[in-house]
C-alpha positions in Angstrom: 0.1 0.0 0.1 3.0 2.4 0.8 4.7 1.8 -2.5 1.3 2.2 -4.3 0.8 5.5 -2.6 4.4 6.7 -3.3 3.9 5.7 -7.1 0.5 7.6 -7.2 2.0 10.8 -5.7 4.9 10.4 -8.3 2.4 10.3 -11.2 0.6 13.3 -9.7 3.9 15.3 -9.6 4.6 14.4 -13.2 1.3 15.4 -14.4 1.6 18.6 -12.5 5.0 19.4 -14.1 3.7 18.7 -17.6 0.7 20.8 -17.0 1.6 23.9 -15.3 -0.9 25.6 -13.0 -1.7 29.2 -14.3 -3.5 31.5 -12.0 -7.1 32.4 -12.8 -8.7 35.6 -11.5 -12.2 33.9 -11.5 -13.4 30.6 -12.4 -15.9 30.8 -15.3 -16.6 33.7 -17.7 -19.2 34.0 -20.4 -19.7 34.7 -24.1 -22.6 37.3 -24.8 -23.6 38.8 -28.1 -24.8 42.6 -28.2 -28.0 41.3 -29.9 -29.0 39.3 -26.8 -28.2 42.1 -24.3 -31.3 43.5 -22.5 -32.3 45.1 -19.3 -32.2 41.5 -17.5 -28.8 40.8 -18.6 -26.5 42.4 -15.9 -28.6 40.9 -13.0 -27.9 37.5 -14.6 -24.1 38.3 -14.9 -23.9 39.6 -11.4 -26.0 36.7 -10.0 -23.3 34.4 -11.8 -20.4 36.4 -10.3 -19.0 36.7 -13.9 -15.8 38.7 -14.1 -15.1 38.7 -17.8 -17.5 38.8 -21.0 -16.5 38.0 -24.4 -18.1 39.8 -27.2 -17.9 41.0 -30.7 -17.2 44.7 -31.3 -19.7 46.2 -33.4 -19.6 49.7 -34.9 -23.0 51.0 -33.8 -24.1 54.7 -34.9 -26.6 54.7 -31.9 -23.7 54.0 -29.6 -25.4 50.8 -28.3 -22.1 49.1 -28.3 -20.4 51.7 -26.1 -23.4 51.8 -23.7 -23.3 48.1 -23.5 -19.6 48.1 -22.6 -20.2 51.0 -20.2 -22.7 48.9 -18.4 -20.5 46.0 -18.0 -17.8 48.2 -16.6 -20.1 49.9 -14.1 -20.7 46.5 -12.8 -16.9 45.6 -12.5 -17.2 43.2 -15.5 -14.3 43.2 -17.8 -14.4 42.9 -21.6 -12.7 40.7 -24.1 -13.8 42.1 -27.4 -13.3 40.5 -30.7 -12.5 42.4 -33.9 -13.7 40.1 -36.7 -16.2 39.5 -39.6 -19.1 40.8 -37.3 -17.2 44.1 -37.1 -16.7 44.4 -40.6 -19.8 42.8 -41.9 -17.6 40.8 -44.6 -14.1 39.4 -44.8 -13.2 41.0 -48.0 -11.0 44.1 -47.2 -7.5 45.3 -47.7 -4.8 45.6 -45.3 -5.3 49.4 -45.5 -8.9 49.0 -44.8 -8.2 46.8 -41.8 -5.7 49.2 -40.3 -8.1 52.0 -40.8 -10.9 50.2 -39.1 -8.8 49.0 -36.1 -7.4 52.3 -35.6 -11.0 53.8 -35.6 -12.3 51.3 -33.1 -9.3 51.6 -30.7 -9.5 55.5 -30.8 -13.3 55.6 -30.4 -15.5 56.8 -27.6 -16.1 53.9 -25.2 -13.1 51.7 -26.2 -11.5 52.6 -22.9 -13.9 50.1 -21.3 -12.3 47.2 -23.1 -9.7 45.0 -21.1 -8.4 42.8 -24.0 -8.9 42.2 -27.7 -9.2 39.0 -29.7 -8.3 39.2 -33.3 -10.8 37.3 -35.3 -13.2 34.5 -34.1 -12.3 31.0 -35.7 -10.3 32.3 -38.8 -9.9 28.6 -39.8 -13.8 28.1 -39.8 -16.7 29.7 -41.7 -15.3 33.3 -41.6 -12.0 31.9 -43.0 -8.8 34.0 -43.3 -5.7 32.4 -44.9 -3.0 31.8 -42.4 -0.5 34.2 -44.2 -3.2 36.9 -44.2 -4.1 36.2 -40.6 -0.5 36.8 -39.6 -0.6 40.2 -41.4 -3.9 41.3 -39.7 -2.7 40.1 -36.2 0.7 42.0 -36.5 -0.8 45.1 -37.8 -3.5 45.0 -35.2 -1.1 44.4 -32.4 1.1 47.4 -33.4 -2.0 49.7 -33.6 -3.7 48.5 -30.3 -0.3 48.8 -28.4 0.3 52.3 -29.8 -2.8 53.6 -28.0 -3.5 51.1 -25.0 -1.5 48.6 -23.0 -4.4 46.0 -23.0 -3.6 42.4 -24.1 -4.2 41.0 -27.5 -5.4 37.5 -27.9 -4.6 35.4 -31.0 -7.8 34.2 -32.5 -9.9 31.4 -30.7 -9.0 28.6 -33.2 -11.6 26.0 -33.9 -10.2 22.3 -33.5 -13.6 21.0 -34.8 -12.6 22.0 -38.3 -10.5 19.5 -40.5 -6.9 20.8 -41.0 -6.8 23.0 -37.9 -3.4 21.7 -36.9 -2.0 22.6 -40.3 -3.6 26.0 -40.0 -1.7 26.6 -36.7 1.5 25.2 -38.0 1.5 27.6 -40.9 0.8 30.7 -38.6 3.6 29.6 -36.2 6.1 28.8 -39.1 6.3 32.6 -39.1 9.0 33.1 -36.2 7.9 36.6 -35.7 4.4 35.9 -34.8 5.1 35.4 -31.1 5.9 39.2 -30.9 2.4 40.0 -31.9 0.1 38.5 -29.3 -0.1 38.2 -25.6 -2.4 35.2 -25.1 -3.2 32.3 -27.4 -7.0 31.7 -27.7 -8.4 28.2 -28.3 -11.9 26.5 -28.5 -12.8 23.1 -26.8 -15.9 21.3 -27.5 -14.8 17.7 -27.5 -14.4 15.0 -24.9 -11.8 15.4 -22.1 -9.1 13.3 -23.7 -9.4 15.0 -27.2 -9.5 18.3 -25.6 -6.3 17.5 -23.7 -4.5 16.4 -27.1 -5.6 19.6 -28.5 -4.3 21.6 -25.6 -1.0 19.9 -25.7 -0.7 20.4 -29.5 -1.2 24.1 -29.1 1.3 24.1 -26.1 3.9 22.6 -28.3 3.6 25.5 -30.8 3.8 28.4 -28.1 4.7 29.1 -24.6 2.2 32.0 -24.3 -0.4 31.6 -21.9 -3.8 30.0 -23.0 -7.2 31.4 -22.8 -10.0 29.0 -23.5 -12.2 31.6 -25.1 -15.1 29.3 -26.0 -16.4 26.0 -24.6 -19.8 24.5 -23.9 -22.4 22.0 -24.9 -26.1 22.3 -26.3 -28.9 21.1 -24.4 -30.9 20.2 -27.4 -33.8 17.8 -26.9 -33.9 18.8 -23.3 -30.2 17.2 -22.6 -29.8 19.8 -19.7 -28.0 17.3 -17.4 -25.5 16.5 -20.2 -24.7 20.2 -20.8 -24.3 20.8 -17.0 -22.1 17.8 -16.6 -19.9 18.9 -19.6 -19.3 22.4 -18.1 -18.5 20.8 -14.8 -16.0 18.5 -16.4 -14.3 21.4 -18.4 -14.1 23.1 -15.1 -12.7 20.3 -13.1 -10.2 19.1 -15.8 -9.0 22.4 -17.3 -9.3 25.1 -14.5 -5.6 24.8 -13.9 -4.5 24.3 -17.5 -5.6 27.5 -19.0 -5.7 31.1 -17.6 -9.3 31.8 -18.5 -12.4 29.7 -19.4 -15.3 31.5 -21.3 -18.6 29.3 -21.6 -20.5 29.7 -24.7 -23.0 31.3 -24.1 -25.4 33.1 -21.7 -28.6 32.8 -23.8 -30.1 30.4 -26.3 -30.4 31.5 -29.7 -32.8 30.9 -32.6 -32.6 30.4 -36.4 -29.0 28.9 -36.5 -28.2 25.7 -38.3 -27.7 23.1 -37.4 -30.4 23.2 -34.7 -28.0 22.3 -31.9 -26.3 25.8 -32.3 -29.5 27.3 -30.7 -29.2 25.5 -27.4 -25.8 26.6 -26.0 -27.2 29.1 -23.5 -27.3 28.9 -19.8 -30.7 30.5 -20.2 -33.4 29.6 -22.4 -34.8 32.3 -24.9 -37.4 33.4 -22.4 -34.9 33.5 -19.5 -35.4 30.2 -17.7 -32.3 29.0 -15.9 -31.0 25.6 -17.0 -29.1 23.2 -15.0 -25.9 24.6 -16.4 -26.8 28.0 -15.1 -26.8 26.6 -11.6 -23.5 24.7 -12.1 -21.7 28.0 -13.2 -23.3 29.7 -10.2 -22.1 27.1 -7.7 -18.4 27.2 -9.2 -18.2 30.9 -9.2 -19.7 31.3 -5.7 -17.5 28.9 -4.1 
């Protein structure tokens, strides 16, 4: 029994050394779209003890984006904003247009509420940006952002659910200079624990930068609330010490997305009913 205990301790020490333990400010954060934001949102975020919200930056003439961000800041909630296809409305633009838009955003009223910027969401997926182009966009945006503020820049949340994602990342990191143009590495995890660990290790082999898990979650389609709640609990227990931040996708259910499961990632139903996953996040963040 003593020998077995010593072996078990040794295994734990090795595992600890392989997976260093980064410090998290809070446990679980949330993804939230401006289009889903309403007067009930802040009370939910406060109730969940959310410290960070991840959201697309939209250029809104009515200042709804700025007001949304100000509301978050007023409630001590930090903002990871994404500059991506939702910002531009398309992905067909020149580097000059990109630079002008990023400068406009960074110098705009209300941007001082932002605490970190992610450059593009899943550039290897539907809103595809070729690796060599993405490197140019990231480098240019980093220089512009750091010229006006000291907030960190996150390399896009890469989707491992897209075939060829390893090749995509290998091509990005084949450019040795790229490490100088981001502060945190973003990754999305939606698979089982073993596959997620393999994904994380692949990313770690490419960069020593701290990792933010900028999307993770599971849909509750067909009333699979327990499965959704258990998945979030599993992500927390297995990865809380493997990454610096975890963002759950997402606060609210959606509608009109395809496949149908895409509409059921929320902790809340469309009419604001709390799912089992909501209670899991509440319990984790209130420990």
